[in-house]
C-alpha positions in Angstrom: 92.0 67.3 125.0 92.7 71.0 124.6 89.5 73.4 124.2 91.1 76.1 121.5 89.0 78.0 120.6 88.5 80.4 117.4 89.5 84.2 117.6 89.0 86.7 114.7 93.1 87.0 114.6 94.2 83.4 115.1 93.1 81.3 118.1 92.5 81.2 121.6 94.5 78.7 123.9 93.7 78.0 127.5 96.8 77.5 129.6 96.9 76.3 133.5 99.9 78.1 135.0 102.5 76.3 137.4 104.4 79.2 138.6 107.6 78.7 140.7 108.4 75.5 139.2 112.0 74.0 139.4 112.0 73.9 135.2 110.3 75.9 132.7 108.5 73.7 130.0 105.0 72.2 128.8 104.2 69.8 131.6 100.9 68.1 129.8 96.9 68.7 129.9 94.8 69.3 132.8 91.1 70.0 132.3 91.1 71.1 128.7 93.6 73.6 129.5 97.6 73.6 128.4 99.4 72.9 131.4 102.7 74.7 131.4 105.2 75.1 134.2 107.6 78.2 134.7 110.4 79.0 136.9 109.4 82.9 137.6 107.0 83.4 140.5 103.5 84.8 140.3 104.9 88.4 141.3 104.6 91.5 139.3 103.5 90.0 136.0 106.8 87.7 136.0 105.1 84.8 135.2 102.8 85.8 133.1 105.6 87.0 130.7 107.5 84.0 131.3 104.4 82.0 130.1 104.1 84.3 127.3 107.9 83.6 126.3 107.3 79.6 127.0 104.4 78.9 125.1 106.5 81.0 121.9 109.4 78.6 122.3 107.1 75.5 123.0 104.9 76.4 120.0 107.9 77.6 117.5 105.8 80.9 117.2 107.1 85.1 116.9 107.3 87.2 120.2 104.4 89.4 118.4 102.1 86.1 117.8 101.4 85.6 121.5 99.6 87.7 123.9 97.8 87.4 127.3 93.9 88.0 127.0 92.4 86.5 129.9 93.2 85.3 133.3 96.2 88.1 134.5 95.7 87.1 138.5 94.5 83.4 137.9 96.4 80.3 137.1 93.8 79.8 134.4 94.5 82.0 131.9 94.1 82.2 128.1 96.4 83.4 125.2 95.8 84.5 121.8 98.2 83.0 119.3 97.9 85.1 116.1 98.0 83.8 112.7 97.3 80.2 113.6 94.0 78.7 113.3 92.1 76.4 115.9 92.7 73.2 113.7 96.2 73.9 113.1 96.9 74.7 116.5 94.9 71.6 117.9 97.2 69.5 115.4 100.5 71.0 117.2 99.0 70.5 120.2 98.0 66.5 119.7 101.7 66.2 118.5 103.3 68.1 121.3 101.2 65.8 123.8 102.0 62.7 122.0 98.4 62.9 121.4 99.0 62.7 117.2 
């Protein structure tokens, strides 16, 4: 189960990055985080930008709703998702991961 946390503007989603992958997309869950693969390398923030874009597409959100707030230089990152509560995000993730 993904450990979605509440935030004043929406919710925080933990993401485990897999930069330099063959394909961009949702891989699954790893240690309470959403695992997302991106083709961009982990150089000069390219993978971070690609992750934000991939999350936006996977979750069906607007560009302004997704922001990296932690883990800029690490594989384990935290993304703020504006306008979506923790319960709604958990439900969306359950459907995406086949748990719901």
